[in-house]
C-alpha positions as CSV (number, residue, x, y, z in Angstrom):
1,X,-73.4,92.7,-0.2
2,X,-73.6,90.6,3.0
3,X,-69.8,89.7,2.7
4,X,-69.0,93.7,2.2
5,X,-71.2,94.3,5.4
6,X,-69.3,91.6,7.5
7,X,-66.0,93.0,6.4
8,X,-67.3,96.5,7.4
9,X,-68.4,95.2,10.6
10,X,-65.1,93.5,11.3
11,X,-63.1,96.6,10.4
12,X,-65.0,98.6,12.8
13,X,-64.5,96.1,15.6
14,X,-60.7,96.2,14.7
15,X,-60.8,99.9,15.2
16,X,-62.0,99.9,18.8
17,X,-58.9,98.6,20.3
18,X,-56.9,101.1,18.4
19,X,-58.9,103.9,19.6
20,X,-58.7,102.6,23.3
21,X,-54.9,102.5,22.9
22,X,-54.6,105.9,21.5
23,X,-56.9,107.2,24.5
24,X,-54.7,105.6,27.1
25,X,-51.4,106.7,25.5
26,X,-52.5,110.5,25.1
27,X,-53.9,110.2,28.7
28,X,-50.5,109.3,30.1
29,X,-48.6,111.8,27.7
30,X,-50.5,114.7,29.0
31,X,-50.1,113.5,32.6
32,X,-46.2,113.6,31.9
33,X,-46.5,117.4,31.4
34,X,-45.7,119.6,34.4
35,X,-48.5,121.1,36.4
36,X,-52.1,120.4,36.1
37,X,-55.5,122.2,35.4
38,X,-55.8,123.0,39.1
39,X,-52.4,124.8,39.4
40,X,-53.1,127.0,36.2
41,X,-56.4,128.2,37.4
42,X,-55.2,128.8,40.9
43,X,-52.1,130.8,39.6
44,X,-54.4,133.0,37.3
45,X,-56.7,133.8,40.2
46,X,-53.9,134.9,42.3
47,X,-54.9,132.6,45.0
48,X,-52.5,129.9,44.6
49,X,-52.4,128.7,48.2
50,X,-52.1,125.0,49.0
51,X,-55.6,124.8,50.2
52,X,-57.2,126.5,47.2
53,X,-55.2,124.1,44.7
54,X,-56.3,121.1,46.8
55,X,-59.8,122.3,46.6
56,X,-59.7,122.7,42.7
57,X,-57.8,119.2,42.5
58,X,-60.8,117.6,44.4
59,X,-63.2,119.6,42.1
60,X,-61.5,118.2,39.1
61,X,-61.1,114.8,40.6
62,X,-57.3,115.1,40.2
63,X,-56.6,113.9,43.8
64,X,-57.5,110.3,42.7
65,X,-54.8,108.0,41.7
66,X,-54.1,107.9,37.9
67,X,-55.5,104.4,37.2
68,X,-58.6,105.4,38.8
69,X,-58.9,108.7,36.7
70,X,-57.9,106.5,33.5
71,X,-60.8,104.0,34.3
72,X,-63.4,107.0,35.0
73,X,-62.4,108.8,31.7
74,X,-62.6,105.3,29.6
75,X,-65.7,104.5,30.9
76,X,-67.2,108.1,30.2
77,X,-65.9,108.1,26.5
78,X,-67.5,104.6,26.0
79,X,-71.0,106.1,27.1
80,X,-70.1,109.1,24.7
81,X,-69.5,111.5,27.7
82,X,-66.2,113.4,26.7
83,X,-66.6,115.4,30.0
84,X,-66.8,118.9,31.0
85,X,-64.5,121.8,30.2
86,X,-64.0,123.8,33.4
87,X,-62.0,126.4,31.4
88,X,-64.6,127.0,29.1
89,X,-67.6,126.4,31.3
90,X,-69.4,124.1,29.1
91,X,-69.3,120.4,28.0
92,X,-66.6,119.0,25.8
93,X,-69.1,117.6,23.4
94,X,-70.6,120.9,22.6
95,X,-67.4,122.5,22.0
96,X,-66.1,119.9,19.8
97,X,-69.5,119.8,18.0
98,X,-69.2,123.6,17.4
99,X,-65.7,123.3,15.7
100,X,-65.9,119.8,13.9
101,X,-67.6,121.3,10.8
102,X,-65.2,124.1,10.0
103,X,-62.3,121.4,10.5
104,X,-64.0,118.9,8.4
105,X,-64.7,121.6,5.7
106,X,-61.3,122.6,5.6
107,X,-59.7,119.2,5.5
108,X,-62.2,118.1,2.8
109,X,-61.6,121.0,0.6
110,X,-57.7,120.7,0.9
111,X,-57.9,117.0,0.5
112,X,-60.2,117.0,-2.5
113,X,-58.2,119.7,-4.4
114,X,-54.9,117.8,-3.6
115,X,-56.3,114.5,-5.0
116,X,-58.2,116.0,-8.1
117,X,-55.1,118.3,-9.0
118,X,-52.6,115.6,-8.2
119,X,-54.1,113.1,-10.1
120,X,-54.6,115.3,-13.3
121,X,-51.1,116.8,-13.3
122,X,-49.5,113.4,-12.5
123,X,-51.3,111.9,-15.5
124,X,-50.3,114.7,-17.8
125,X,-46.6,114.4,-16.6
126,X,-46.6,110.6,-17.4
127,X,-47.6,111.2,-21.0
128,X,-44.4,112.4,-22.0
129,X,-41.7,111.6,-19.5
130,X,-39.0,114.3,-19.6
131,X,-41.0,116.7,-21.6
132,X,-42.0,120.4,-20.3
133,X,-45.1,119.1,-18.6
134,X,-43.1,116.5,-16.5
135,X,-40.3,119.0,-15.8
136,X,-43.1,121.6,-14.6
137,X,-44.8,119.1,-12.4
138,X,-41.4,117.9,-11.0
139,X,-40.5,121.6,-10.1
140,X,-43.9,122.2,-8.6
141,X,-43.9,119.1,-6.6
142,X,-40.4,119.9,-5.2
143,X,-41.4,123.5,-4.1
144,X,-44.7,122.2,-2.6
145,X,-43.0,119.3,-0.7
146,X,-40.3,121.2,0.7
147,X,-42.1,124.6,1.8
148,X,-43.0,124.6,5.6
149,X,-46.7,124.7,6.0
150,X,-46.8,127.7,8.3
151,X,-44.4,129.7,5.9
152,X,-46.6,128.8,2.9
153,X,-49.5,130.2,4.6
154,X,-47.7,133.4,5.8
155,X,-46.6,134.0,2.1
156,X,-50.1,133.5,0.8
157,X,-51.5,136.0,3.2
158,X,-48.8,138.5,2.2
159,X,-49.3,138.2,-1.5
160,X,-53.1,137.4,-2.0
161,X,-54.4,139.1,1.1
162,X,-52.3,142.2,1.9
163,X,-50.8,143.0,-1.6
164,X,-53.4,141.9,-4.0
165,X,-56.3,142.1,-1.4
166,X,-58.1,139.0,-3.4
167,X,-58.9,137.1,-0.1
168,X,-59.5,137.6,3.7
169,X,-56.4,137.4,6.0
170,X,-58.2,135.3,8.6
171,X,-61.4,133.7,9.9
172,X,-64.1,131.8,8.4
173,X,-66.7,134.4,7.5
174,X,-67.5,138.1,8.0
175,X,-69.6,137.8,11.1
176,X,-70.5,141.5,11.2
177,X,-72.0,141.3,7.8
178,X,-74.7,139.1,8.8
179,X,-74.6,137.1,5.4
180,X,-77.4,134.6,4.7
181,X,-78.0,132.1,2.1
182,X,-75.8,131.8,-0.8
183,X,-74.1,135.1,0.0
184,X,-72.8,133.5,3.1
185,X,-71.8,130.3,1.5
186,X,-69.7,132.5,-1.1
187,X,-68.1,134.5,1.9
188,X,-67.1,131.2,3.5
189,X,-65.7,129.9,0.3
190,X,-63.7,133.1,-0.1
191,X,-62.2,132.6,3.5
192,X,-61.6,128.9,2.6
193,X,-59.3,129.3,-0.3
194,X,-55.9,130.3,1.4
195,X,-56.2,128.0,4.3
196,X,-57.1,125.0,2.1
197,X,-54.6,125.7,-0.6
198,X,-52.0,125.9,2.3
199,X,-53.1,122.8,3.8
200,X,-53.3,120.9,0.6
201,X,-49.5,121.9,-0.7
202,X,-47.8,118.9,0.7
203,X,-50.3,116.4,-0.4
204,X,-50.6,118.0,-3.7
205,X,-47.0,117.2,-4.3
206,X,-47.1,113.6,-2.9
207,X,-50.2,112.7,-5.0
208,X,-48.5,114.2,-8.2
209,X,-45.5,112.3,-8.0
210,X,-47.2,109.0,-6.9
211,X,-49.7,109.1,-9.7
212,X,-47.0,109.9,-12.2
213,X,-44.9,106.8,-11.0
214,X,-48.0,104.4,-10.7
215,X,-49.1,105.7,-14.2
216,X,-45.5,105.0,-15.8
217,X,-45.5,101.6,-13.9
218,X,-49.0,100.4,-15.0
219,X,-48.4,101.4,-18.6
220,X,-45.6,98.9,-18.8
221,X,-47.7,96.0,-17.8
222,X,-48.6,93.0,-19.9
223,X,-52.2,93.7,-19.6
224,X,-51.8,97.1,-21.5
225,X,-50.2,95.1,-24.5
226,X,-53.0,92.7,-24.3
227,X,-55.6,95.5,-24.5
228,X,-53.8,97.1,-27.4
229,X,-53.9,93.7,-29.2
230,X,-57.6,93.4,-28.7
231,X,-58.2,96.7,-30.4
232,X,-58.9,99.2,-27.6
233,X,-58.0,102.7,-28.0
234,X,-55.4,104.4,-26.1
235,X,-58.2,106.5,-24.3
236,X,-60.0,103.4,-23.5
237,X,-56.9,101.8,-22.1
238,X,-56.1,104.9,-20.2
239,X,-59.5,105.3,-18.4
240,X,-60.6,101.7,-18.0
241,X,-57.4,99.9,-17.0
242,X,-54.3,102.2,-16.5
243,X,-55.6,104.9,-14.5
244,X,-58.1,102.8,-12.6
245,X,-55.1,100.6,-11.4
246,X,-52.9,103.7,-10.8
247,X,-55.4,105.0,-8.3
248,X,-54.7,102.4,-5.7
249,X,-51.6,103.9,-4.3
250,X,-53.3,107.1,-4.2
251,X,-56.1,105.7,-2.1
252,X,-53.6,103.9,0.2
253,X,-51.8,107.1,0.8
254,X,-55.0,108.8,1.8
255,X,-55.5,106.7,4.7
256,X,-51.9,106.7,5.7
257,X,-51.8,110.7,5.5
258,X,-55.0,111.2,7.2
259,X,-53.3,111.4,10.8
260,X,-51.0,114.1,9.4
261,X,-53.7,115.9,7.9
262,X,-55.3,116.3,11.0
263,X,-52.2,117.5,12.6
264,X,-51.4,120.0,9.6
265,X,-55.0,121.5,10.3
266,X,-53.5,122.7,13.7
267,X,-51.0,124.7,12.0
268,X,-53.4,126.2,9.4
269,X,-56.1,127.0,11.6
270,X,-53.6,128.9,14.0
271,X,-52.0,130.7,11.1
272,X,-55.2,131.9,9.5
273,X,-57.5,132.1,12.6
274,X,-59.8,129.5,11.4
275,X,-62.3,128.3,14.0
276,X,-61.8,124.6,14.1
277,X,-60.6,121.7,16.2
278,X,-57.0,122.5,15.5
279,X,-57.2,126.0,16.9
280,X,-59.3,124.8,19.8
281,X,-56.5,122.1,20.6
282,X,-53.8,124.9,20.5
283,X,-55.9,127.1,23.0
284,X,-56.7,124.1,25.3
285,X,-52.9,123.0,25.4
286,X,-51.8,126.2,26.9
287,X,-54.9,126.4,29.1
288,X,-54.2,122.9,30.4
289,X,-57.7,122.0,29.7
290,X,-57.1,118.3,29.7
291,X,-60.7,117.2,29.4
292,X,-61.0,119.2,26.2
293,X,-57.7,117.9,24.7
294,X,-58.4,114.1,25.3
295,X,-61.9,114.8,23.7
296,X,-60.3,116.3,20.5
297,X,-57.7,113.5,20.5
298,X,-60.6,110.9,20.8
299,X,-62.6,112.7,17.9
300,X,-59.5,112.9,15.9
301,X,-58.6,109.1,16.3
302,X,-62.0,108.2,15.5
303,X,-62.1,110.1,12.3
304,X,-58.7,108.7,11.3
305,X,-60.1,105.1,11.7
306,X,-63.1,105.8,9.9
307,X,-61.3,107.3,6.9
308,X,-59.1,104.2,6.9
309,X,-62.2,101.9,6.9
310,X,-63.6,103.8,4.1
311,X,-60.2,103.4,2.2
312,X,-60.6,99.7,2.6
313,X,-64.0,99.6,1.2
314,X,-63.1,101.8,-1.7
315,X,-60.2,99.3,-2.4
316,X,-63.0,96.6,-2.9
317,X,-65.0,98.9,-5.4
318,X,-62.2,100.2,-7.6
319,X,-60.3,96.6,-7.9
320,X,-62.6,93.5,-8.2
321,X,-59.6,91.5,-7.7
322,X,-59.5,92.6,-4.0
323,X,-62.0,90.6,-2.2
324,X,-63.4,91.9,1.3
325,X,-62.8,88.4,2.7
């Protein structure tokens, strides 16, 4: 246990430089964009004189040299101060906190469905290579992999919301209904189905093909022959050995694709009007709310780093041969 705790602490320390590099990279990328928040606000107010713009730049501390701005921002982040959104008139931390739970809910539901369905369908396809189940899974994975996410979301809205009227078209819940308790939970779940399904399609196809290939590879290993020679049933071989080893590539891919999952949530939340970090980032980008954008990038980076640490820990739990040291 102490060895695993040391491993976790070491991985956390390794993630700090990664997060700092991401903060610095995003800071300079945003600085490369034309204009700044002062020019946007001055232009919208109709008083875009040089004196007014200079006043806004001084207020937002945009008149200071870029290295000074960067150093000040990094210092604030290290003290858990993500800054103030002059656009929204509130702190960045409170804005992100209000949108983080919906995003985590959407990502968790999409990833959970993709993992469970991908593993089950991948295992079913590997039972009879070339059979009708394998061909069905192959066609399904090809369609899910090739469909653009925004197009898939729009088609799901047209079919299941507008034509069949099974699910709502947008939003997270019916706010005007003032639902409480389990009624509210069911309402949120009903709104969650289409966005989660849209976000999960690409990863569903990925996990299906990966699980099928891993199962076929593991079934050809020598340890499977040894297990049969010991008298283990096919079910025992499948559950205790083959499936357990085949899960390792799936776990690896979860960590690799976490950054893409965060990026995909931006598209899905915009299409479905889901009130999460993705939609907030989209709105703040056009509003030139740099403090808010940087805060969202920092939180997203920390989320990806934490998930990759959890993936490494899960490795040591599933496969005893992989030691934390």
